[in-house]
N, C-alpha and C positions, 0 to 999 in steps of 0.2 A: 816349033820343033816337030819333026816327023814322029809318028807313033813308034816306029822301029827304034829311033834314036832315044826316045823317052824311056822305053823299056830296057834298052841296052844300058843306059845310065843307071837306072834303078838296080839292075842286076849287078853291075860293076860295083856300085857303092855298097850294096848289101853284102856282096861277097867279101869286100874289104872289111866291113864292120864285123862280119862273122869271123873272119881271120883274126882280127884284133882280139875279140872276146875269147877265142879258143887258144890264142897264143900269148895271152896277157902275162904269163909267167916268164916270157923270154924277152930278149933284147930285139925289139921289132925294128928291122932295118928296111926302110921304105924302098931303097934302091933294089934290094934283094926281092922284096915283095913284088915290085913292078916287073922285074925280070921274070919272076915265076909266073906272073899273069900275062906276060908277053905284051905289056903296055908301057907307055911313057909315064915316068913318075909325075911330071907336071900335070899331065892329063888326069891321072888318078886323083891328085890333090884338088883339081878343079871340079871334077865330077862329084867327089865326096862332099865338098863344101856346098855345092849346088843342091844336093839331095838332102843333106843333114843340117846345113846351116852353120857349121863350125868346121875348123880345119882338123886334119887327121891327128896332129900332135896334141891338140887340146883334148880330143876324144880319148886318146891313149892315156893321157895323164888322169883324166876324170875317171875312166874305167878302172885304172890301177887303184886309185884311192877309194873308189866305191867298193871294190872287191876286198881291199884290205880292211876297210871299216867294218865290213860284215864278218870277216874271218876273226877279227879281234874279239868279237862278241861270241861267236859260236865255237871257235877252236881254242878253248881255254887252256889247253895243255901245250899249245904251240908257242914258241918264243916269238917276241916281236921281230927279231931278225929273220926267223923262219917264214913268218907271214909276209914280211917285206920282200923276201926272195921269191915267194910263191906268186907275188903280184908284179914281178919284173924289176924290183929295185936291187941293184948290185951293192948299194951302200945303205946301212941302217941309218946313218946320219942324214943322208939326203931324203930318206923316207920320212923320218921324224919331222924334218923341216917342212916338207911338202904337206904332210898330214896336218901339222899345226896351222899352216897357212889356210888349208881348206876347211878344217872343222873347229878351229879356235882353241884347240887343246892338244896335248901330246897323246900318242897312242896309249900310253900307260893310264893317263887320266880318263880317256875314252873307255878303256877296258874296265876300269874300276868304278863304273857307274855313270860316267859322263854321257854315254850313248843314250841312257834313259831320259836325261834332261833334254838332250838334243832331239830325240824322237817326240817327246811330249810337246816341245815347242814347234816342231815341224808339223805334226798331225793333229795335235789337240786330242779331243775325245773322238774315238771311232767305235764306241761301244754299241752293241746291239744284242738283242736277245734271240735272234733267229738262227744263229750259227749252230750247225750240228757237225761234229768231227768224230770220226772213228778212231779207235786205237790203231796205230800204224802197223802195217805188215812190212817186213823186210823182204824185198824182191830183187831179182836179177833181171834187168831190162836189156833187151837187144837194141842196137841202134835203130833209129827210125828215119826213113827218107821222107821228106815233106817239102811241099811248096809253101811259100810264105810271103807275108807283107809285114814291113816293120814300121812302127810309129814312134815318133819322138814324143815322150810324155804320156802319162796316164790321164785319161779324161774321156768325155763323151765322143770325141772324134774317132776313137778306136772302133766304134760301131761301124764306121764307113768301110774300114778294112774287112770286117766280118761280112758286111753286105756284099762286098766284091767277091769274097770267097763263096758266099751263098749264091751269087749270080753264076759263078763257075759251076757249082753243083747243078743248078737248074738247067744250065746250057749243056753240060756233058752227060748228065744223068748217069753217074757212075753206079755200079752195083753196090759198092760200099765206099764209105769214106769216114774219116775221123777228124774232128776239130780239136786243135791243140793250141794252148797258149804257152809261150816261153816268157819267164820273168827274169831277165838278165840282172836286174837291180833290186835291192831291198827297199821298197817304198817307205818303210818305217824309218829309214835313216838317209834316204836320198830324196831330194825334192821331186815331187810328182812330175814336174815339167822337164826334169833331167833324166827320168827313167826311160829305158828302152823296152818297148813291148813288141812281141812278135806274135802275129796271128798266123797259124799254120794249118795245113790240111794234108792229109794223106788220102789218096784216091787211086783207083785202078784205071789210070789213063796214061796214054803215051806222053812222053815229055814234049813232043812237038805240038800237042794239043793244048798245052798250058803255058801261057806267056808270062810266067812268074819266076822269080829266083827260086832256087832249090838248095836245100842243105840237109845235113844229117844230124839229127839229135843224138847226142852221145849216149851210148849204152853204159852199163855199170850197175853198181849196187845202189838201190834207192830205198828210202822210207816212203811207203805209199799210204796216203791218208784219203779216206772217203769223206768228202766235204759237201755240205748242202747249206745254202743260205741266200741272203739277198745281196744285191750289188754292193751295198755299203759294208757288208761283212768281210769282204775279201781282204781289205787292209788289216782289219782286226786279226784275221786268221794268219796272215803272213807275219805280222808282228809277233803273235804268239809262238809260231813255229821257230822263228829265229831268236827271240828274246827269252823265251821260257822253255819250250820243249827241248831244243838242241842243247843248251847249256846244262840241262838236268838229265839228258838222255845217256851220257857216256859216249856219244858219237861226236864226230866232227864232220863238217861239210867240206866240199871241194869248190873249185872255181867253175865247175859245171853248173849251168843255170837250172833251177827247178822248172818243171813244166806241169801243165794240167791237161788231162784228156777229159773232154766234156761229154756228159750224157745230156745235160741241158746247159746251153750257153746263155748267160745273163745279158750279153750284148744283143742277142737275137730273140730272147723270150719276151713275151708281151708283159709279163709281170716283174721282170728284173730279177728272177730267181736263177740260181745256178745249182747244178748237181755235177760234181766232177771228182776225178781221182787226181790228187796232187802228189807229184813225185819229187822228192828232195834227195839229192846226191849225198851219200854218207860214207864215212870211213872210220875205222877205229884209231 
């Protein structure tokens, strides 16, 4: 495959995945999506599966249920039907059926503590004594334009994406740049190999100089946490944010993914430590 074709396929598949995540609350019609992108629907399906290893409709279903499973925990005052609608389900009955098939319990049982058993079985112990977390500040964030690479699954392989972004920095020598992670899925209730991770960078360079997909991180109201720890602490922190802080805070979250802006990136640091600001989308 030619290099130009390779990067074109990467951009097309990533643009489509980004569209799915940002429109998960709607009825996603692939014929309309293909027309809006000026591409053939069959071609879109082929490229998407080649890049991500699964078909588009499997991805949409999985993302809907992952988003719903998280909102059932964090948005305690939202009804099950409201959460189902927020994740693109037109029927509460079909949502309950799909949820039970995926998680082995009803949304009500999940909300009433089933998620804790599921999380413990999924992750086991992720305790560590190195994590430092500040009291959150409530901030208004502007949208952020960023170039990015997407990885299927959380694991050591993510380091390769960060090394590619590091290579870009060394090559272009920008006057300033920012390293950002997007966490589309809650790894405390989603298998690590099913999570989508995005490694992103903002830099003062022309688009033509960067052969990577580009997207806009959503602006809005966020809870901002200053967080320091070791690589193993990240899962512990995310679980605490979703399972403890949010339910007790009086806030609810949205389908916007949280993101981290790094001062020290644990994927690139020699000692595996991170120092970051973690932004969680919130609403009353």
